[in-house]
C-alpha positions in Angstrom: 0.0 0.0 0.0 1.5 3.4 -0.9 2.2 6.0 1.8 -0.4 8.7 2.0 0.5 12.1 3.5 -2.0 14.5 4.8 -2.1 17.7 6.9 -4.1 17.7 10.1 -5.1 20.7 12.2 -4.9 20.0 15.9 -5.9 22.5 18.6 -2.8 24.2 19.9 -0.5 22.9 17.1 -0.3 24.4 13.7 0.5 21.4 11.5 1.3 17.9 12.0 2.7 15.7 9.2 1.0 12.3 9.3 2.0 9.5 7.0 0.2 6.1 7.0 1.4 3.2 5.0 -1.3 0.7 6.0 0.6 -0.7 9.0 2.1 2.2 10.8 1.6 5.9 11.3 4.7 8.2 11.2 4.3 11.5 13.0 6.5 14.5 12.4 5.7 17.8 14.1 6.3 20.9 12.0 8.5 23.6 13.5 7.9 26.3 10.9 5.5 28.6 12.7 5.1 31.7 10.6 5.3 30.0 7.2 1.7 30.7 6.3 2.0 29.9 2.6 4.2 26.9 3.3 6.9 27.8 0.8 9.7 27.0 3.2 10.5 30.7 4.0 9.1 33.0 6.6 9.0 36.3 4.9 6.9 39.4 4.0 4.4 37.3 2.1 3.6 35.5 5.3 3.5 38.7 7.3 1.1 40.4 4.9 -1.2 37.3 5.0 -1.2 37.4 8.8 -1.8 41.2 8.7 -5.0 40.6 6.6 -6.3 38.2 9.2 -5.1 40.0 12.3 -7.9 40.7 14.8 -10.2 38.0 13.4 -11.7 35.0 15.2 -12.9 31.6 14.2 -16.1 32.1 12.3 -15.2 35.4 10.8 -14.9 35.4 7.0 -11.4 36.9 7.1 -10.2 34.3 9.7 -7.3 32.2 8.3 -6.5 29.1 10.4 -3.0 29.0 8.9 -2.3 32.3 10.7 -3.5 31.0 14.0 -0.2 29.5 15.1 -1.2 28.8 18.7 -4.6 27.4 17.9 -6.6 29.7 20.2 -9.1 30.6 17.4 -8.0 34.3 17.5 -5.3 35.8 15.3 -3.5 38.4 17.4 -0.1 39.7 18.6 0.8 36.2 19.9 0.6 34.8 16.4 2.6 37.8 15.1 5.3 37.2 17.7 5.5 33.5 16.6 6.0 34.6 13.0 8.6 37.3 14.0 10.5 34.8 16.1 11.1 32.7 13.0 11.5 35.5 10.6 14.0 34.8 7.8 14.1 31.0 8.3 
């Protein structure tokens, strides 16, 4: 059976990489908080995306779960600080 990869959103954790090959599940936590567009770089594109969603909460049309790095359903300065802490990676 081929390995299937998928992204799962878990409360309090931005992304988890799960791979299932039919007999085992491999789990790899992602450590790239701030990489909103998942291009491998934390840069101005990510910052602008977060800025658009800043101040929104779950259920708001502008809320972007990829910007909610701490999983509290509110995009705020805590999420901005997570991005800033990894800036340039």
